[in-house]
N, C-alpha and C positions, 0 to 999 in steps of 0.2 A: 639628442634625438633631433632636434630642429634649430635653425637660426634664421632671423628675419632681419632684412635691411630697410632702413627707411630713409627718404629723401626729405629734407626741408632744412631752413634755418631758424625757425621760431618755434619756441615750446608749444607744445601741444597743436601745431599745425603739420607734422610730419604726415607724410604719405608712404603708404606700405610700397615699396620697389620690388624686391624678390624675397624669396624664402628656400632654404634648404631643408630637406629631411635627408637623415643621416642612416646609413644600414646597420649600424652597431657593431661593425667590426673594429678592431683593434685599431686601424688607420684611420677611424672616423671618416669612412669614404662617403661621398654623396650619394644617394640613390636617386633624388629627384630634385627638381627646381621647379619652383612656382613663379611665374612672372605675372603681375598685375597692370591692366591698362584701365584709362581714365577717359571720362567724358565723350561726346559724339564722334571724336576723332580716334580714341582708342589709343592715345598716346599713352606713353610710359610715364613714371612719376617725374622724371627730370625733363620732360619734352616742353617745348614752348607752348604756352596757353594752358598747361597743366598746373592747377593751384590746389589748395587744401581742401576747397570746398567742392571741387568736382567729385562726382560719384564715380565709383568704382563700376565700371560696364563690361568687364571682361577679366578672367583670368586663365592661365593656360599652364598645364603641368608636363613637363619634359624629363626625360631619363638623364641623369648626370647633372654636370655643372653646365647651364646654358643662362646665364644670367642678361646676355644682351638681346635677347629674342625680341621682335616686334609684332603688333597684331598682323602685319600684312606679312605673314611667314607663309608664301606658297608652296616651299619646299616642304614644309612640315617634318623635318628631319627629327626622329626622336620624340614627336609630339605625343603625349598619351591621353590627354583630355583637355577640353576648353569649356569653362561655364560662361554664360552670359547673364548679367544683372539688369534690373530696371528698379527706380526709385531714386529718391534723394541720397547725398553723402551719409554714411552711417546707419541708413535705413533700407540699403539696397536688399533686394528679393532676387532668390535665384530665378530667372526666366526659363531658360533650358540650357542644357549642357550635352557635349558629345564625347563619345569614346573613340579614339582612333586605333588603326592595328596596322601590320606589315602584311601584305598577302604572301603568297606562296613563292611568287617570282620576287620577291624583296622590296616591292614598291611600299613606300611608307605613307602615312598620313590620309589613309582610306578611313573615311567614317563607319565604324562597326555598328554603333547605335546612337539615338538622339532621345534626351528624356526631357519632357515637358512639366514644368510646375503650373499645377491649377489652384487658385486660390479661392477662398470661399467669396461669395457675392456680396454677402452683409459686412464682412469685415476686412476684406480687402488684403489682410496681410496674413491671415490664418491658413496654412496649408490644408487644402483640402484632399487632392489626390496629386500622384505624379504618374505619367504615362511615359514607357519607353518603347521606341519605335525601332525595327531593324532599320540599320542603314541610315541614310539622309544625306543631304547636302549640305558641304562645309559652311558654317555661319548662317545657316537659314533654320527658322524654327517650323517644324512642320505642324500641320492641323489633322492629318490624317496619315495612314501606311498601315504597313504589317505590324501589328503589336507583338511584342516580347513580354511586356507586363504591366501591371497598374497596382499600386499601392494605395489604399484609403487610409485617411487619418480620422482621429476624434480630438477634439479639444476646441476650445474658444479663445486661448490665448497665443499670440504669436511666440514660437519657441517651446510651446508646452504640449505640443501636438503629440500623440501616442500614434503608432501603428495600430491600424485595428484589424484589417485583413488584406490579404495581396492576391493578386491573379496571376499566373504564367498562362500563356497562350499557345496555341499548337501551331501557329504558323501559317493558318489557311486563310482563304479570302474572307471568310466569315469572321474572323477573330475570334475562333472558339476557344471558351477556357478549358485548358487541360489540366490546372491545379489550383487549389485555393490553400494559401497559408493564413491561419488565424494565430493571433498573438495573445498570451495571457501574462497578467502582473500581480506583484506582491506576493504575500505569503498565502493569500487565498487563491491566488491564480485566476484572477477575475478578468474578464474582457475590459477593452478600454473604456466603455461606457457603464461598466458596473460600478455601485455605490463603493465609495472608498478609495476608488483608484483616482490617481490623480497625475499631473504632468511629470511628477518628481519619482512616481513609482517605477520602481525597477522591472524590467521584462524578466519572466523567472521559466517562460516556456513557451514553445509554438509549435503548432501541428501543421502538416500537409496533408491535404486530401485530395482524392480524384473530383474532378469536375468542378461547377460553381456551386458552392456551398454558402454563398453570402446571405442566402435568406433562412439558413435553418439555424442560425444564432447558437453554434457549437459553443460547448462549454467544458473546461478542463474536467470537471466531475465527471462527465459522462463516461469517462474512460476511453476504452476501443471502440470507435464508432465506426460505422459502414463506410468505406473508402478511405479509411485512413493509410496513409503512406509512411509517415515518420512522425516522431515527436522529439524535440531537442529540449534541454533543460539548460538554465543559465544560473550563474552567481555573479555577485557584484552590485556596484550602485547603478543608478540611472545613467546611460549613456557609456558606461564603462563595464558592459556585461560581458562575461567570458563564458564559452561554452562549458560547460560541465560534463554532461554526457548526452548522448542522442540514441534513438531506438529507431530501428527500421521494422517494418510488419509484413507479413505475407499471409495469403489465403491458404488454408490446408483442408484435407479431408479428415474427420475424426472417426472413431471407431463405429460411430452410429452411419457413418456413410455421407453426413451432411458437413456442410463447410463452415470454418469459423477462423479468426484471424488471430495469429499468434507473432510473438517477437521473433523475428528473423535474425537480427543480430543488436548487440549493443556496442557502442563507440564510446569509450571515456578519454579524457584529456586531462593531461599533466602539464604544470606550468613552474617555470622556475623565476626568481626574482618577482614572485608576485603575478605577474601577467605576461610572460614570455613563452610562448608554447615550446614545449621541449620534447614531449611523447604523446602519441594518441595511439590508442590499440583497439582493436575490432574483436568481440568476444562473439562465438556462436550463441544464438538465441538468447536468453536471458528472462528475468524476471520483471514484468510491467513497472516503469518507472523505479527501477533499481539500478544505482551505477556500480560497475566493476572498476577497480584500480589498475589503472593502465599499466602500472609499473609493476604490477606482481600478477602471478597467476593463482586464481582464486577457485576454491572448492566449488563445483557446478558450473564453472564459467570456462568454456573451452576457447582458448585464446586463437583467433585465425590469424592475425596479422599484428605487428607493431612499427610505427612509422617515427623516425628520430629527425629532429629538426636543429638546425644551425641559427644563432642570432641571439641578439642581446636586448633589442628594442621590439615592443610588441609591435605586431603588424608587418614587421620587417624580417621575418623568420624564414628560412628556406628549407626544403626537405633535403636530408642528407642521404637516408636509407630506409627500406622498409623490408622488415623481416616477415616472412610466412611459416606457419608452422603446420606440423603434421596434426590431423584433427583428432587429437584425443585428449582426455584431461589433463590439465595442470602441467604445461609442458615448461620445464625449468633448465633442463640440461642442454648444450650445445646440440647434442645427437638429435634432438627434437625438431632442429630447424630444417625448413624444406627448402626454401630459396631466401636469396637476399637480392633486392633490386636497389642498386647504386643510381643516383641521379647526378648528372653532369651539365655544366652549366658555361655558356660564352663559346666563342670560336674554337677555343682550344680545349674544349671539353674538361674543364677543372672540375674537382668535386667542391662541395659547398664550403669546408673548411680552408681551400686553398686561398693564398694571397690573391688579391685583386678580383675576388667574387663579391659583389654586393648583393644586396635584396633586390635592386633593379636589373639584375645580369638575368638573360633569359634562360630557361633550361633547353639544352640542345639535344639531349640523349638521356634515355633511361635504359639500363640494362640490367636484366636478371641472370643471376650465376645460381648455378645449384651449390647448396651451402654444404662446407665441409668445416665443421666448427662454427665460429662467429665470425661475420666478416662485416666491417663497417667502411671500409675504404679499398675500392679496388682501383687501378689506374685505368683510365680509358684505353681500349685497344686490347686487353688482356683477353685471350682465346680461351684459358683453361676453364673449364666448367661452365661456360657461356650457355643459357639457354635461348634468349630472345634478346630484341633491341629494339627500340623504337626512337627514331630521329624525329625531332621537331624545329619547325620555323615560327616567327613571329615573338612579338613583344613579351616580356615577363607578364604571365598571368593571362596572356591571350596566346599562347602557343597551339599551334595546330600541327598534329602528326604528317610528317612528311612522308615517311617510309619506315617499314617495321621488317625484321627478319626474324626468323626462327633457326635454330641450330641443331646439330647432331653430333655424335661421337661415331666416326667410321669404323668399321670393322677391325683396323688396325689399332684402334684406341686413341685416335687424334681428334682432339676437341675443337671446335671452333669452325667446323663444316657447315657452309650456309645449306639449309634445307629448303626454303624459299624466301623471296622478297615480295613486299606487298607495298605496292604505290599508293598514295592517296591523293584523289583529284577533288579540287572544289570549284564551285560554280563560278563563272566569271563575272556574274552581275553581283554576287553578294559577296565574293572573296572568301569567306569562312564557312559556307554551308557546304557540307560533304556532297559530290555530286556522284562519284563511283571509285570503287578501288580494284586495282588490277594485281593478281599474283602471280609469281613468275616462280618456275623451279629454279633452284640454285641461285647465284650471285656470288658478289665480292663483299666481303665483310666490310660493315661500315661504308658501305657504297650503295647509292640508288641506279649505278650504272648497271643495266643488263645486257 
């Protein structure tokens, strides 16, 4: 899973130099490297003037193996994130962190967002809230800007804080709240401040609601409340929670002509080796707070889709394929499959199980095929039965749609004829905010050339 390298010649005085995370494949490929910087000079562990009592002042995460990086890395090639710290050695607190992205033109090291950490005035080291701003300036902590999200915490001891609630913002100048997420803990599903809930109590559920709901003291026992968007259930110890199942909601008109909130769909998650995601499945509708098994068709549960993952380490899984189903009860046989979407990675458009693909390899295309039987692996460039394709650019986990194509079968029965090609264009200032799309008739398969 990971490997850490230390620098030093005296027991107990070692300084963390760099660490690897692994993708979980048979070759133990390194998915990412974290390098650490110390003191006001931001030197590496072996730099002149850096010794064991120097506090860590920054760390940076890169794709692949990059053990020699320095803090003054102006090229920022393959830089994924950088975190800045404050405080004495061994007592460092995160001050602010930045995530980086590659834009549509291939320029690396652009700040995607900046998160600041705010601690309680009275205790100084207990986290009060974090704020994430859109964009930012490299290695600069912002005090204002366009807010993306804010998370509020509850607790009186450092390291024992619990998520209380969080906001997502709409991105306007007024920083209007678009949704509120509230968190529930333990068997009682109490809020962070509820009696009996402590720092070691595991999270068991969360809810997303429209608008600012911080003043309403939402409780799990209220069931379906006004403006609810979704509810997610978790299993596992504190800090190691896994998603068990989630439900989204919709507003419908009932027979009396009034509106009510119903379960729109239910997603179940299945793990292998205890905590490695293997399959997720989406079912139409569902009973409130009831989990459908993603590996089986269940009476009363109309399965909409199922997604399969590749990987052997938690958090390093990548998508292999998604099967979509016809919309009727208990789809079991291959004849009931509608489409298969296959995911491709890297510049060579390989599939998740192929040699050379690791968890840090960016997705470069997803292609949907009409199903004839069961399909899990289809080579990139296959025209037979192709329905649509989307091509991406950017780092793993931050991919942006670059262009997409729809296909048809011509009168002579030939598959893979391009019906239309859509290009995605992003704002120059932000790099990842969609500005406009343009659709053209026809085109060349797997090409944005018009």
